[in-house]
N, C-alpha and C positions, 0 to 999 in steps of 0.2 A: 895917298892912302888907299891900297887896294882893298876891295871887299867891303867898302862901306855905304855904296849907293846901290840902287836898283831893287828889285823885288827879292824878298826873302820868304823862304817856305814857312807856312804858317801864319804870315802876316796878313793884314787887312781884316775887313769886316766879314764875321762868320755868318753863314746862311742860317736864316730862322730854323729851319728844321734841325740843324746841328746846335744851334745856340739853346733851343728850347726842348731838345730831345727828351730830357728827363721828365719835365712836366707833360709833354705830348704823351709819351709812353704812360705816364700815371693816369691821365685822362682817358686814353684808349683802354686801359685796363678797367677803369670805372664803368665805361660804357659797355665793354664786353660781358661784364658780369651781369648787367641789367639788360642786355639786348632782348631777351624774350619779352620782358615786361614793356620796352619801349616800342617794341613791334606791336604788341597788343595795344597800346595806347593809341598808335597810329590807326589801327583798325577801328578802334572806338571813334577816333576823329573823322575817319573816312565814312563811317556808316552814319554819322550824326548821333545825338545823345539827348536823352531827356534829363534834365538837370532839376533837382529838388533842393532848394536852398533854405535853412531855418531864418525866420524873420525875428527881429529884436523883440517884437510884440508876442512872440510865441507861436505865430502861424508858420505857414510855409509857403514858398513861392515856387512854382513849377513852370519850367519852360523847356522848349526843345530847341537844340543848337542843330542846325542843317548840316548835311554832310560837309565836310572841309574839302574843298577843291585841291588844295596843295598837298594835304596828306594822300588823297587818291592818285594824284599825280606822281608823287614821290614813290608811292608802292608800285605803280605801274612802270616807272621809269627804271626801278631796280631789277625788274624781270624782263621787260620788252626793250629796255635801251631808250634813251631820250629821242624824242621826235625831232627831226632835222628843223632848224630854223629856216623860215622862208623869208626871202627879201626881194624888192622889186629890181629887176634889171632894166636893160634899155627897153624903151617904148612901153613901160609898165608890166613887161613880161615876169611871171614869178619865177624866181630862181632859188632852188634849194641850196641851203649853205650847209655843207657836210665836211667832216674833217678831210675826206678825200678831195673835194673840190678845193679847200683852203690850201691843201698840200700842192695840188695841180696849179693853182694860181701863183702860189709861191715860187714854184718852178719856172713858171711862165715868166714872172717878174725878174727872176734870176737871169734868165736867157736874155730878156731884153736889155738888161743892165750890161751884161757881158758884150752884147752886140753894139750898144752904144759906147761902151768904152773902147771897142775894137776900132769903131768908126772915128772917134776922137783921137786916138793914137795915130791912126792913118792919115788923118787931116793935119796933125801936128807934124807928122814926119815928111808929108808931101803936101804942103799948102798948095791951094789952086793958083795958077800962074796969073789969072786976070785979077785977083785979090777978092773974088766973089765967092759964094758957097760952091762947092763941089757938086757936080751932077751925078757923081757915081754912087 
C-alpha cells in the first residue's frame, strides 16, 4: 500500500503558541488596554507605599511597604536591558555569561564535535597497524 506510512503534513503535536493562539491573543489584548495602569502599579511598588487598612473593630491599621526590588529590576531591565549573569570559570575567575558568549561556545562545541567525528572516521578507515591508538 503506497502512501500509508511516514510523516504527513499537519500531523503531530501542535506548538503551544499555535494551539493557544486565540486565548493568548485575548490575554494580550486585555493587557494592552490596561498597560498604562499596570505600569503605574509597577512604579507604586518600585517606590514603596503606605497602606491604610480598616480594622474589624472600626480602627485603622497603617503600615509602609518598602520599595519592591523586583518591580525596580523589571522597570530597569525594560529600558537598560538585562544585566548579564556571572558564573565562576576555571580557578574561580568570574565569567560573564552573555548571549554572544553562549553562541560562541556553541560554535566551539560544534567545531570540536566535527573534529572528533573526522578523527573517528579516519581511525575507522585506517586503523593503527599495531592495534594501539594512533599517534596522529
